[in-house]
All heavy atoms as an XYZ file, in Angstrom:
728
protein
N       0.873     -1.184     -0.038
C       0.009      0.006      0.025
C       0.865      1.263     -0.045
O       1.728      1.389      0.870
C      -0.933      0.053      1.236
C      -1.941      1.162      1.145
C      -0.192      0.061      2.521
C      -3.102      1.043      2.128
N       0.731      2.072     -0.934
C       1.509      3.286     -1.077
C       1.042      4.465     -0.202
O      -0.268      4.445     -0.068
C       1.638      3.711     -2.501
C       2.321      2.651     -3.379
C       2.244      3.258     -4.887
C       3.722      2.515     -2.982
N       1.806      5.256      0.273
C       1.321      6.310      1.094
C       0.638      7.446      0.272
O       0.993      7.661     -0.913
C       2.547      6.938      1.717
C       3.669      6.592      0.819
C       3.293      5.262      0.163
N      -0.386      8.076      0.792
C      -1.038      9.084      0.094
C      -0.178     10.290     -0.131
O       0.735     10.602      0.686
C      -2.325      9.480      0.864
C      -1.930      9.066      2.234
C      -1.012      7.890      2.086
N      -0.489     11.112     -1.168
C       0.304     12.302     -1.422
C      -0.280     13.498     -0.525
O      -1.299     14.036     -0.939
C       0.296     12.711     -2.896
N       0.313     13.637      0.685
C      -0.120     14.660      1.474
C       1.041     15.424      2.044
O       2.250     15.037      2.112
C      -0.769     14.068      2.781
C      -1.984     13.166      2.609
C      -2.438     12.495      3.894
C      -3.157     14.047      2.067
N       0.853     16.812      2.324
C       2.019     17.570      2.806
C       2.433     17.209      4.249
O       3.581     17.401      4.572
C       1.341     19.061      2.783
C      -0.137     18.852      2.882
C      -0.396     17.565      2.218
N       1.525     16.754      5.118
C       1.973     16.327      6.446
C       2.474     14.922      6.455
O       2.249     14.134      5.552
C       0.789     16.484      7.479
C      -0.358     15.530      7.242
C      -1.444     16.186      6.344
O      -1.257     17.176      5.687
N      -2.649     15.564      6.331
N       3.176     14.551      7.532
C       3.734     13.160      7.720
C       2.641     12.160      7.526
O       1.540     12.290      8.056
C       4.283     13.090      9.006
C       4.538     14.512      9.463
C       3.517     15.371      8.671
N       2.854     11.025      6.748
C       2.004     10.007      6.496
C       2.328      8.838      7.478
O       3.366      8.374      7.554
C       2.052      9.446      4.981
C       1.464     10.424      4.147
C       2.455     11.239      3.307
N       3.740     10.743      3.197
C       4.382     10.506      1.980
N       3.716     10.575      0.885
N       5.696     10.201      1.985
N       1.249      8.382      8.248
C       1.524      7.419      9.305
C       0.650      6.215      9.024
O      -0.452      6.260      8.672
C       1.140      8.051     10.696
C       1.346      7.124     11.816
C       0.929      7.892     13.150
N       2.008      7.493     14.106
C       2.772      8.271     14.863
N       2.512      9.552     14.770
N       3.555      7.865     15.673
N       1.317      4.968      9.347
C       0.593      3.689      9.013
C       0.709      2.832     10.347
O       1.858      2.788     10.964
C       1.293      2.961      7.921
C       0.777      1.602      7.553
C      -0.672      1.735      6.939
C       1.666      0.865      6.646
N      -0.368      2.301     10.671
C      -0.479      1.440     11.905
C      -0.593     -0.076     11.442
O      -1.411     -0.404     10.711
C      -1.513      1.737     12.849
C      -1.761      0.726     13.971
C      -0.584      0.800     14.945
C      -3.034      1.118     14.765
N       0.428     -0.909     11.862
C       0.294     -2.371     11.625
C      -0.093     -2.991     12.861
O       0.802     -3.114     13.790
C       1.718     -2.853     11.065
C       1.609     -4.380     10.768
C       2.187     -2.055      9.858
N      -1.305     -3.386     12.950
C      -1.816     -3.981     14.310
C      -1.315     -5.284     14.746
O      -1.292     -5.628     15.929
C      -3.402     -3.967     14.121
C      -3.536     -3.977     12.721
C      -2.455     -3.307     12.044
N      -0.807     -6.103     13.693
C      -0.320     -7.410     14.086
C       1.036     -7.533     13.387
O       1.171     -8.166     12.310
C      -1.249     -8.565     13.486
C      -2.710     -8.326     13.962
C      -3.638     -7.862     13.194
C      -3.058     -8.693     15.257
C      -5.003     -7.578     13.644
C      -4.280     -8.569     15.779
C      -5.308     -8.015     14.930
N       2.044     -6.991     13.939
C       3.257     -6.736     13.388
C       4.089     -7.983     13.116
O       4.991     -8.012     12.353
C       4.159     -5.732     14.224
N       3.906     -9.057     13.929
C       4.755    -10.233     13.733
C       6.225    -10.044     13.722
O       6.790     -9.295     14.603
N       6.906    -10.430     12.692
C       8.291    -10.185     12.660
C       8.747     -9.090     11.812
O       9.869     -8.850     11.533
C       9.000    -11.527     12.086
O       8.489    -11.753     10.784
N       7.727     -8.246     11.444
C       8.078     -6.939     10.884
C       7.953     -6.770      9.397
O       8.343     -5.764      8.874
N       7.657     -7.797      8.700
C       7.743     -7.804      7.200
C       6.934     -6.638      6.591
O       7.374     -5.934      5.741
C       7.305     -9.101      6.599
O       8.183    -10.175      7.007
N       5.696     -6.493      7.045
C       4.784     -5.454      6.540
C       5.324     -4.164      6.876
O       5.314     -3.226      6.063
C       3.364     -5.642      7.103
C       2.353     -4.706      6.562
C       0.957     -5.021      6.974
O       0.756     -6.022      7.668
O       0.059     -4.236      6.650
N       5.915     -3.996      7.992
C       6.493     -2.654      8.430
C       7.683     -2.303      7.514
O       7.877     -1.136      7.169
C       6.905     -2.703      9.946
C       5.699     -2.855     10.786
S       6.167     -3.075     12.569
C       6.700     -1.439     12.949
N       8.472     -3.311      7.227
C       9.754     -3.126      6.333
C       9.169     -2.724      4.909
O       9.660     -1.729      4.343
C      10.465     -4.360      6.234
C      11.204     -4.656      7.564
C      11.510     -4.248      5.088
C      11.818     -5.991      7.689
N       8.129     -3.380      4.422
C       7.639     -3.010      3.190
C       7.043     -1.588      3.122
O       7.302     -0.853      2.203
N       6.445     -1.169      4.161
C       5.850      0.136      4.246
C       7.031      1.121      4.325
O       6.844      2.248      3.695
C       4.958      0.290      5.528
N       8.047      0.884      5.014
C       9.242      1.888      5.060
C       9.770      1.954      3.663
O      10.061      3.148      3.177
C      10.315      1.343      6.062
C      10.090      1.673      7.413
C      11.230      1.147      8.214
O      12.048      0.305      7.886
N      11.296      1.740      9.440
N       9.950      0.891      2.899
C      10.480      0.904      1.659
C       9.555      1.629      0.605
O       9.939      2.153     -0.439
C      10.838     -0.482      1.131
C      12.030     -1.106      1.853
C      12.090     -2.564      1.399
C      13.244     -0.363      1.565
N       8.246      1.581      0.943
C       7.183      2.146     -0.018
C       7.119      3.681      0.201
O       6.530      4.369     -0.579
C       5.867      1.529      0.288
N       7.654      4.180      1.286
C       7.799      5.611      1.468
C       6.897      6.102      2.629
O       6.828      7.436      2.724
N       6.315      5.411      3.436
C       5.631      5.864      4.651
C       6.527      6.544      5.477
O       7.672      6.129      5.777
C       4.818      4.671      5.311
C       3.690      4.259      4.608
C       3.637      3.311      3.641
C       2.354      4.720      4.690
N       2.366      3.076      3.091
C       1.598      3.978      3.710
C       1.693      5.753      5.444
C       0.181      4.245      3.669
C       0.347      5.920      5.382
C      -0.388      5.128      4.434
N       6.070      7.700      6.133
C       7.015      8.513      6.811
C       7.101      7.889      8.264
O       8.221      7.882      8.899
C       6.371     10.009      7.081
C       6.370     10.628      5.718
O       7.300     10.676      4.946
O       5.167     11.221      5.430
N       6.136      7.426      8.861
C       5.999      6.836     10.209
C       5.313      5.432     10.120
O       4.105      5.464      9.585
C       5.341      7.773     11.230
C       5.368      7.029     12.571
C       6.052      9.081     11.315
N       5.805      4.474     10.564
C       5.193      3.050     10.639
C       5.310      2.633     12.071
O       6.382      2.386     12.673
C       5.931      2.076      9.639
C       5.276      0.813      9.687
C       6.060      2.674      8.282
N       4.043      2.427     12.599
C       3.953      1.902     13.988
C       3.411      0.506     13.882
O       2.600      0.228     13.074
C       3.106      2.836     14.885
C       3.637      4.221     15.072
O       4.865      4.300     15.334
O       2.873      5.152     15.004
N       3.999     -0.419     14.850
C       3.520     -1.719     14.851
C       3.077     -2.217     16.261
O       3.698     -1.689     17.251
N       2.208     -3.030     16.318
C       1.793     -3.600     17.625
C       1.950     -5.173     17.504
O       1.526     -5.791     16.514
C       0.271     -3.301     17.924
C       0.113     -1.865     17.913
C      -0.219     -4.029     19.232
C      -1.358     -1.377     17.985
N       2.618     -5.755     18.535
C       2.909     -7.198     18.575
C       2.795     -7.696     19.960
O       3.456     -7.113     20.790
C       4.174     -7.587     17.893
C       4.533     -9.049     17.889
C       3.353     -9.923     17.323
O       2.888     -9.689     16.237
O       3.069    -10.939     18.011
N       1.901     -8.701     20.222
C       1.781     -9.207     21.657
C       3.012    -10.116     22.111
O       3.329    -10.222     23.284
C       0.500     -9.856     21.869
C       0.361    -11.193     21.155
C      -0.934    -11.957     21.498
O      -1.769    -11.351     22.025
N      -1.019    -13.131     21.009
N       3.613    -10.753     21.169
C       4.671    -11.599     21.454
C       6.105    -10.897     21.620
O       6.497    -10.298     20.607
C       4.841    -12.664     20.357
O       6.096    -13.361     20.493
N       6.638    -10.970     22.731
C       8.003    -10.378     22.967
C       9.039    -10.864     22.125
O       9.863    -10.038     21.609
C       8.346    -10.434     24.422
N       8.989    -12.079     21.841
C       9.928    -12.819     20.849
C       9.852    -12.176     19.455
O      10.840    -11.806     18.851
C       9.804    -14.224     20.873
C      10.224    -14.945     22.157
O      10.928    -14.283     22.923
O       9.740    -16.049     22.335
N       8.673    -12.091     18.935
C       8.423    -11.519     17.607
C       8.775    -10.092     17.535
O       9.286     -9.573     16.606
C       7.067    -11.811     17.134
C       6.786    -13.184     16.541
C       6.023    -14.078     17.229
C       7.346    -13.542     15.378
C       5.856    -15.320     16.677
C       7.220    -14.825     14.824
C       6.450    -15.729     15.592
O       6.246    -16.966     14.971
N       8.432     -9.384     18.597
C       8.720     -7.878     18.694
C      10.254     -7.636     18.626
O      10.751     -6.829     17.937
C       8.134     -7.277     19.927
N      10.995     -8.466     19.300
C      12.542     -8.394     19.278
C      13.036     -8.684     17.842
O      13.910     -8.000     17.385
C      13.090     -9.363     20.247
N      12.500     -9.721     17.229
C      12.812     -9.978     15.786
C      12.500     -8.824     14.893
O      13.382     -8.394     14.041
C      12.171    -11.268     15.374
C      12.722    -12.436     16.051
C      12.392    -11.467     13.850
C      11.931    -13.776     15.875
N      11.384     -8.184     15.053
C      10.932     -7.047     14.225
C      11.811     -5.936     14.423
O      12.213     -5.224     13.517
C       9.523     -6.798     14.523
N      12.156     -5.613     15.649
C      13.098     -4.567     15.976
C      14.435     -4.676     15.212
O      14.983     -3.791     14.704
C      13.323     -4.364     17.464
C      12.223     -3.652     18.109
C      12.511     -3.234     19.620
N      11.307     -3.085     20.377
C      10.727     -4.083     21.079
N      11.344     -5.295     21.305
N       9.595     -3.949     21.690
N      14.991     -5.860     15.320
C      16.225     -6.116     14.697
C      16.155     -5.970     13.213
O      17.049     -5.425     12.552
C      16.821     -7.545     15.080
N      15.094     -6.545     12.602
C      14.893     -6.481     11.184
C      14.760     -5.013     10.729
O      15.249     -4.650      9.663
C      13.744     -7.325     10.685
C      13.981     -8.764     10.900
C      12.753     -9.604     10.551
N      12.770     -9.578      9.026
C      11.589     -9.939      8.417
N      10.497    -10.394      9.000
N      11.583     -9.900      7.120
N      13.993     -4.257     11.452
C      13.644     -2.840     11.105
C      14.968     -2.157     11.215
O      15.183     -1.135     10.366
C      12.519     -2.301     11.935
C      11.223     -2.785     11.621
C      10.158     -2.526     12.770
C      10.687     -2.068     10.301
N      15.754     -2.351     12.202
C      17.048     -1.617     12.400
C      17.891     -1.882     11.212
O      18.600     -0.929     10.723
C      17.778     -1.959     13.722
N      17.877     -3.125     10.769
C      18.847     -3.478      9.632
C      18.232     -2.772      8.323
O      19.050     -2.094      7.599
C      18.901     -4.975      9.369
C      20.022     -5.364      8.384
C      21.244     -5.564      8.672
C      19.823     -5.477      6.865
N      21.960     -5.904      7.497
C      21.069     -5.825      6.469
C      18.759     -5.426      6.190
C      21.338     -6.099      5.089
C      18.896     -5.700      4.751
C      20.292     -5.958      4.280
N      17.035     -2.916      8.058
C      16.458     -2.456      6.797
C      16.430     -0.881      6.788
O      16.398     -0.188      5.706
C      15.079     -2.912      6.632
C      15.028     -4.309      6.039
C      15.019     -5.534      6.702
C      15.064     -4.610      4.642
N      15.027     -6.498      5.811
C      15.025     -6.124      4.416
C      15.103     -3.883      3.561
C      15.101     -6.671      3.332
C      15.118     -4.506      2.270
C      15.159     -5.920      2.216
N      16.372     -0.299      7.988
C      16.194      1.268      7.975
C      17.591      1.886      7.562
O      17.628      3.126      7.387
C      15.833      1.745      9.406
O      16.877      1.514     10.327
N      18.574      1.131      7.334
C      19.889      1.786      6.873
C      19.746      2.066      5.366
O      20.664      2.820      4.890
C      21.003      0.707      7.056
C      21.274      0.234      8.331
C      22.313     -0.964      8.333
O      23.462     -0.752      8.045
N      21.802     -2.175      8.443
N      18.756      1.498      4.653
C      18.691      1.661      3.328
C      17.471      2.377      2.686
O      16.512      2.434      3.386
C      18.657      0.172      2.700
C      19.753     -0.719      3.179
C      19.510     -1.622      4.116
C      21.038     -0.466      2.902
C      20.508     -2.422      4.648
C      22.092     -1.262      3.346
C      21.813     -2.289      4.247
N      17.700      3.010      1.583
C      16.504      3.689      0.993
C      15.861      2.939     -0.060
O      14.760      3.286     -0.512
C      17.082      4.991      0.371
C      17.548      5.966      1.422
C      17.897      7.314      0.839
O      17.465      7.689     -0.317
O      18.770      7.966      1.493
N      16.367      1.714     -0.375
C      15.728      0.875     -1.402
C      16.126     -0.558     -1.243
O      16.951     -0.960     -0.563
C      16.196      1.298     -2.846
O      17.538      0.910     -3.063
N      15.274     -1.369     -1.866
C      15.448     -2.811     -1.796
C      16.797     -3.173     -2.467
O      17.513     -3.998     -1.904
C      14.314     -3.511     -2.586
C      14.397     -5.007     -2.688
C      14.004     -5.762     -1.605
C      14.930     -5.615     -3.723
C      14.110     -7.202     -1.661
C      15.008     -7.008     -3.912
C      14.578     -7.786     -2.867
O      14.707     -9.109     -2.951
N      17.119     -2.468     -3.524
C      18.398     -2.792     -4.216
C      19.636     -2.489     -3.310
O      20.570     -3.238     -3.301
C      18.556     -1.984     -5.481
C      17.504     -2.398     -6.559
C      15.989     -1.963     -6.318
O      15.805     -1.000     -5.556
O      15.122     -2.682     -6.856
N      19.536     -1.417     -2.594
C      20.663     -1.082     -1.676
C      20.877     -2.168     -0.625
O      21.970     -2.612     -0.350
C      20.413      0.289     -0.916
C      20.686      1.322     -1.779
C      20.462      2.765     -1.052
O      19.881      2.717      0.073
N      20.912      3.817     -1.586
N      19.783     -2.638     -0.113
C      19.752     -3.685      0.955
C      20.292     -5.011      0.332
O      21.079     -5.690      1.015
C      18.357     -3.915      1.533
N      19.845     -5.341     -0.831
C      20.269     -6.560     -1.588
C      21.832     -6.465     -1.705
O      22.558     -7.530     -1.414
C      19.650     -6.693     -2.910
C      19.955     -7.943     -3.582
C      19.201     -8.064     -4.876
O      18.941     -7.106     -5.559
N      18.936     -9.323     -5.312
N      22.397     -5.395     -2.173
C      23.847     -5.244     -2.347
C      24.585     -5.336     -1.056
O      25.558     -6.124     -0.916
C      24.159     -3.831     -2.990
C      25.547     -3.562     -3.186
N      26.388     -4.111     -4.229
C      26.385     -2.802     -2.368
C      27.515     -3.749     -4.027
N      27.650     -2.937     -2.922
N      24.057     -4.785      0.091
C      24.680     -4.945      1.304
C      24.667     -6.335      1.906
O      25.638     -6.777      2.422
C      24.082     -3.911      2.318
N      23.611     -6.955      1.674
C      23.449     -8.335      2.084
C      24.471     -9.288      1.374
O      25.189    -10.089      2.025
C      21.986     -8.911      1.791
C      21.832    -10.262      2.203
C      21.686    -10.633      3.591
C      21.803    -11.268      1.261
C      21.466    -11.963      4.007
C      21.512    -12.613      1.673
C      21.364    -12.939      3.028
O      21.279    -14.244      3.373
N      24.577     -9.050      0.035
C      25.515     -9.893     -0.665
C      26.928     -9.655     -0.153
O      27.826    -10.549     -0.142
C      25.316     -9.621     -2.251
C      24.150    -10.223     -2.808
C      23.933     -9.842     -4.228
C      22.737    -10.585     -4.815
N      22.613    -10.295     -6.261
N      27.275     -8.360     -0.025
C      28.638     -7.953      0.546
C      28.878     -8.619      1.809
O      29.888     -9.220      2.122
C      28.656     -6.449      0.644
C      29.994     -5.872      0.851
C      29.969     -4.353      0.872
C      31.272     -3.767      1.236
N      31.164     -2.298      1.217
N      27.845     -8.621      2.737
C      28.081     -9.263      4.047
C      28.240    -10.793      3.970
O      29.075    -11.375      4.692
C      26.840     -9.001      5.012
C      26.746     -7.650      5.565
O      27.808     -6.917      5.559
O      25.737     -7.291      6.051
N      27.481    -11.410      2.964
C      27.718    -12.897      2.751
C      29.173    -13.163      2.231
O      29.736    -14.128      2.701
C      26.724    -13.299      1.715
C      25.362    -13.411      2.231
C      25.288    -14.515      3.381
C      24.489    -15.662      2.976
N      24.221    -16.647      4.031
N      29.662    -12.295      1.351
C      31.034    -12.553      0.906
C      31.961    -12.406      2.115
O      32.886    -13.198      2.220
C      31.410    -11.585     -0.186
C      30.766    -11.953     -1.615
C      31.290    -11.117     -2.682
N      31.066     -9.699     -2.556
C      30.003     -9.048     -2.997
N      29.091     -9.704     -3.667
N      29.879     -7.646     -2.875
N      31.780    -11.359      2.860
C      32.687    -11.123      4.013
C      32.535    -12.324      5.034
O      33.513    -12.779      5.492
C      32.279     -9.800      4.658
C      33.295     -9.294      5.604
C      32.920     -7.856      6.134
N      32.746     -6.908      5.097
C      31.684     -6.002      5.173
N      30.795     -5.998      6.081
N      31.647     -5.145      4.252
N      31.291    -12.822      5.158
C      31.111    -13.903      6.112
C      31.859    -15.126      5.643
O      32.447    -15.886      6.412
C      29.668    -14.252      6.176
C      29.253    -15.173      7.372
C      27.777    -15.328      7.444
O      26.911    -15.027      6.534
N      27.264    -15.775      8.662
N      31.861    -15.480      4.303
C      32.546    -16.538      3.765
C      34.069    -16.457      4.071
O      34.842    -17.395      4.013
C      32.290    -16.764      2.310
C      31.030    -17.470      2.036
C      30.692    -17.650      0.600
N      30.062    -16.410      0.159
C      29.474    -16.215     -0.929
N      29.545    -17.047     -1.813
N      28.808    -15.100     -1.110
N      34.531    -15.224      4.156
C      36.032    -14.987      4.376
C      36.284    -14.996      5.778
O      37.524    -14.881      6.170
C      36.442    -13.633      3.838
C      36.336    -13.529      2.323
C      36.765    -12.236      1.819
C      36.736    -12.209      0.289
N      37.130    -10.829     -0.206
N      35.413    -15.340      6.700
C      35.698    -15.510      8.047
C      35.148    -14.498      9.069
O      35.223    -14.608     10.280
N      34.567    -13.435      8.514
C      33.946    -12.480      9.395
C      32.666    -12.866      9.917
O      31.922    -13.751      9.315
C      33.746    -11.094      8.633
O      34.869    -10.715      8.081
N      32.277    -12.390     11.153
C      30.982    -12.820     11.611
C      30.013    -11.666     11.402
O      30.271    -10.522     11.384
C      31.068    -13.089     13.169
C      31.892    -14.251     13.533
C      31.908    -14.510     15.027
O      30.953    -14.264     15.703
O      32.825    -15.107     15.431
N      28.715    -12.128     11.187
C      27.661    -11.305     11.040
C      26.624    -11.476     12.161
O      26.334    -12.611     12.430
C      26.864    -11.650      9.716
O      27.874    -11.510      8.585
C      25.840    -10.530      9.337
N      26.106    -10.342     12.711
C      25.230    -10.461     13.888
C      23.849    -10.438     13.285
O      23.507    -10.072     12.131
C      25.444     -9.310     14.839
O      25.013     -8.115     14.069
C      26.785     -9.211     15.274
N      22.869    -10.865     14.161
C      21.423    -10.947     13.793
C      20.937     -9.609     13.436
O      20.046     -9.401     12.455
C      20.650    -11.568     14.883
C      19.110    -11.645     14.483
C      20.582    -10.678     16.185
C      18.679    -13.158     14.261
N      21.345     -8.505     13.999
C      20.953     -7.185     13.716
C      21.339     -6.765     12.202
O      20.637     -5.866     11.667
C      21.486     -6.154     14.620
C      20.928     -6.230     16.047
C      21.634     -7.339     16.851
O      22.641     -7.861     16.439
O      21.100     -7.555     17.944
N      22.323     -7.419     11.628
C      22.629     -7.083     10.284
C      22.029     -7.872      9.236
O      22.038     -7.494      8.113
C      24.242     -7.363     10.117
C      25.060     -6.415     10.986
C      26.508     -6.771     10.899
O      26.813     -8.020     11.134
N      27.379     -5.811     10.794
N      21.358     -8.889      9.714
C      20.584     -9.748      8.599
C      19.203     -9.198      8.313
O      18.478     -8.794      9.068
C      20.459    -11.222      9.190
C      21.836    -11.934      9.511
C      21.434    -13.330     10.067
C      22.595    -12.119      8.267
N      18.874     -9.296      7.007
C      17.600     -8.768      6.542
C      16.430     -9.698      6.940
O      15.373     -9.219      7.122
C      17.771     -8.673      5.080
C      18.832     -9.644      4.676
C      19.750     -9.674      5.932
N      16.634    -11.000      6.860
C      15.698    -11.898      7.209
C      14.311    -11.742      6.397
O      13.232    -12.120      6.805
C      15.280    -11.863      8.785
C      16.402    -12.047      9.659
C      15.975    -11.732     11.128
C      16.953    -13.391      9.672
N      14.451    -11.156      5.288
C      13.224    -11.004      4.390
C      13.348    -11.938      3.166
O      12.535    -11.784      2.247
C      13.250     -9.623      3.994
N      14.162    -12.886      3.234
C      14.286    -13.818      2.081
C      15.724    -13.870      1.696
O      16.583    -13.068      1.918
N      16.109    -15.050      1.148
C      17.577    -15.256      0.722
C      17.777    -14.708     -0.638
O      16.947    -14.866     -1.586
C      17.764    -16.749      0.816
C      17.847    -17.236      2.193
C      19.040    -16.716      3.047
O      20.086    -16.569      2.446
O      18.749    -16.405      4.135
N      18.861    -13.948     -0.750
C      19.369    -13.393     -2.045
C      20.539    -14.328     -2.471
O      21.310    -14.579     -1.644
C      19.670    -11.982     -2.017
C      18.537    -11.112     -1.678
C      17.481    -10.999     -2.418
C      18.522    -10.098     -0.757
N      16.679     -9.958     -1.991
C      17.282     -9.444     -0.888
C      19.399     -9.686      0.300
C      16.844     -8.413     -0.090
C      18.901     -8.624      1.109
C      17.765     -7.984      0.913
N      20.484    -14.714     -3.673
C      21.640    -15.574     -4.161
C      22.667    -14.641     -4.742
O      22.649    -13.557     -5.006
C      21.176    -16.636     -5.116
O      20.443    -16.068     -6.146
């Protein structure tokens, strides 16, 4: 769902946030503020980590490039933390 063309900040509420996929999509679609509600503390923690990683990027393509770079670095022996992983699907 794309944000409406309005002069004031556009806000979206995701009532069942789960692991944050819909919130990530909303950020990438251009929503100014995305709020989520999740009853499970475990899922909320996963969503926070995913949103923190994805919020570094302005597009899906930037995230994909960074993920591939991290994978190459990981194969060379570096460690990658959960906060750095996109968890939105595997890119080859």
